[in-house]
C-alpha positions in Angstrom: 147.5 111.3 97.9 145.3 109.7 100.5 143.4 112.9 101.1 142.9 113.3 97.4 141.4 109.8 97.1 139.2 110.5 100.1 138.0 113.7 98.5 137.3 111.9 95.2 135.4 109.1 97.0 133.4 111.6 99.0 132.5 113.5 95.8 131.4 110.2 94.1 129.4 109.1 97.1 127.7 112.5 97.2 126.8 112.4 93.5 125.5 108.8 93.7 123.5 109.6 96.8 122.0 112.6 95.1 121.0 110.6 92.0 119.4 107.9 94.2 117.5 110.5 96.1 116.3 112.2 92.9 115.1 108.8 91.5 113.3 108.1 94.8 111.5 111.4 94.7 110.5 110.8 91.0 109.2 107.3 91.7 107.3 108.3 94.8 104.7 110.2 92.9 103.7 107.2 90.9 103.9 105.0 94.1 101.6 107.4 96.0 99.1 107.4 93.1 99.0 103.6 92.9 98.6 103.2 96.6 95.7 105.7 96.7 94.0 103.8 93.9 94.4 100.5 95.8 93.1 102.2 99.0 90.0 103.3 97.2 89.4 99.7 96.0 89.7 98.7 99.7 86.9 101.0 101.0 89.0 104.0 101.9 87.6 106.3 99.2 88.7 109.5 100.9 92.2 108.4 101.8 95.2 110.5 100.8 98.7 109.0 100.9 102.2 110.6 100.6 105.8 109.4 100.7 107.4 112.1 102.8 111.2 112.4 102.4 113.6 114.0 104.7 116.9 114.4 102.8 120.1 115.2 104.6 121.9 117.5 102.2 124.4 118.9 104.6 128.1 119.2 103.7 128.7 115.8 105.3 125.4 114.0 105.1 124.4 111.1 107.3 125.1 108.5 104.6 123.7 105.1 105.3 123.6 101.9 103.4 120.2 103.0 102.0 121.2 106.5 101.0 120.7 110.0 102.4 116.9 109.9 102.6 114.6 109.1 105.5 111.2 108.0 104.3 108.0 108.2 106.2 104.6 107.1 104.8 101.9 109.5 105.6 98.1 109.1 105.3 94.9 110.9 105.9 91.9 108.5 106.0 89.2 111.1 106.6 88.3 114.4 104.9 89.7 117.4 106.7 92.5 115.5 108.4 96.1 116.5 107.8 98.5 113.9 106.5 100.3 112.2 109.4 102.6 109.3 109.9 100.8 105.9 109.5 101.3 104.9 113.1 99.7 108.2 114.3 96.5 108.0 112.2 95.5 104.6 111.1 93.4 102.2 113.2 94.4 98.5 113.1 92.0 97.8 110.2 93.1 100.9 108.3 96.7 100.0 108.8 96.2 96.5 107.6 94.4 97.7 104.5 97.1 100.3 103.9 99.7 97.5 104.1 97.6 95.4 101.8 97.6 98.3 99.3 101.4 98.7 99.7 102.0 95.0 99.2 99.7 94.8 96.2 101.6 97.7 94.5 105.1 96.5 95.5 104.6 92.7 95.3 106.9 92.3 92.3 109.7 94.3 94.0 109.5 93.0 97.6 111.2 89.7 98.4 109.2 89.1 101.6 108.2 85.4 101.7 105.3 85.5 104.1 102.6 88.2 104.6 100.4 88.1 107.7 97.2 90.2 107.9 95.2 90.5 111.1 92.1 92.8 111.4 92.3 93.5 107.6 88.5 93.1 107.8 87.9 95.7 110.6 85.2 98.2 109.7 84.3 96.7 106.3 81.7 94.3 104.9 80.0 93.4 101.6 81.5 94.6 98.4 84.6 96.0 100.1 85.3 92.7 101.9 85.0 90.9 98.7 87.6 93.3 97.1 89.9 92.7 100.1 89.5 88.9 99.6 90.4 89.2 95.9 93.5 91.3 96.7 94.6 88.8 99.3 94.1 85.9 96.9 96.1 87.8 94.2 98.9 88.4 96.7 98.7 84.7 97.7 99.5 83.7 94.2 102.8 85.5 94.4 103.8 84.8 98.0 102.5 83.0 101.1 99.8 85.1 102.6 98.1 84.4 105.9 94.9 86.2 107.0 92.9 86.2 110.2 89.3 87.1 109.3 85.7 86.8 110.5 84.2 87.7 107.2 82.9 85.0 104.7 83.6 87.3 101.8 87.4 87.1 102.6 87.5 83.5 103.9 85.9 82.2 100.7 89.0 83.2 98.7 91.4 81.1 100.7 93.3 78.1 99.3 93.8 76.6 102.7 91.4 77.2 105.6 92.1 76.9 109.3 89.5 77.4 112.0 90.8 78.9 115.2 88.5 78.7 118.3 88.9 79.6 121.9 87.6 76.9 124.2 87.0 77.0 127.9 88.0 73.7 129.7 87.6 73.7 133.4 88.8 77.2 134.4 91.3 77.7 131.6 91.0 79.0 128.1 92.6 77.1 125.2 93.0 77.9 121.6 92.4 75.2 119.1 93.4 75.2 115.4 91.9 72.8 112.9 92.8 72.5 109.3 89.8 72.1 107.0 90.8 69.3 104.5 87.8 69.1 102.2 85.9 71.7 100.1 82.8 70.6 101.9 84.3 71.5 105.4 85.4 74.9 104.0 81.9 75.5 102.6 80.3 74.7 105.9 82.6 77.0 107.8 82.1 79.9 105.4 78.3 79.3 105.7 78.7 79.5 109.5 80.5 82.8 109.1 77.6 84.0 106.9 75.1 83.0 109.6 77.1 84.7 112.4 
């Protein structure tokens, strides 16, 4: 009796895990396409992106609370490069823009309350920086988004603006953070960023 219930539970878990895996594989094609589209808008025109699944379909799979699949996001940012794991290929700026693309695509399905982007502006300027700023603003309308940037095209899209400076006092370095209260202060700071 107990062995029969165990066998039935095992069979049901196996069927459910297989259905979940199949759905993930189906959805991943659309996810990959949408992420590549976002990457192109963020100045990574030649990027390729793939959701790579490793599925354990052995007789007794390694079931976890998230199913039988292990997912690895793979990317190639330059022509001629093979797709490799995000952490093997992407620079800090590329990784930040890839995360921005992911968060843009997944924002309605991802319950993260705060997003932090640092170096999202690495290696970009002009029109692409403006697109990054617009994407960050769009994300910020859905969830709290913090961004460290040196580019006026990105800073100009902020709702709240903080200036972070390193200062040398005597023989020590201190970091100061100042909130810009007025629109005039923000405009002056963005103008300083434009001036370099």
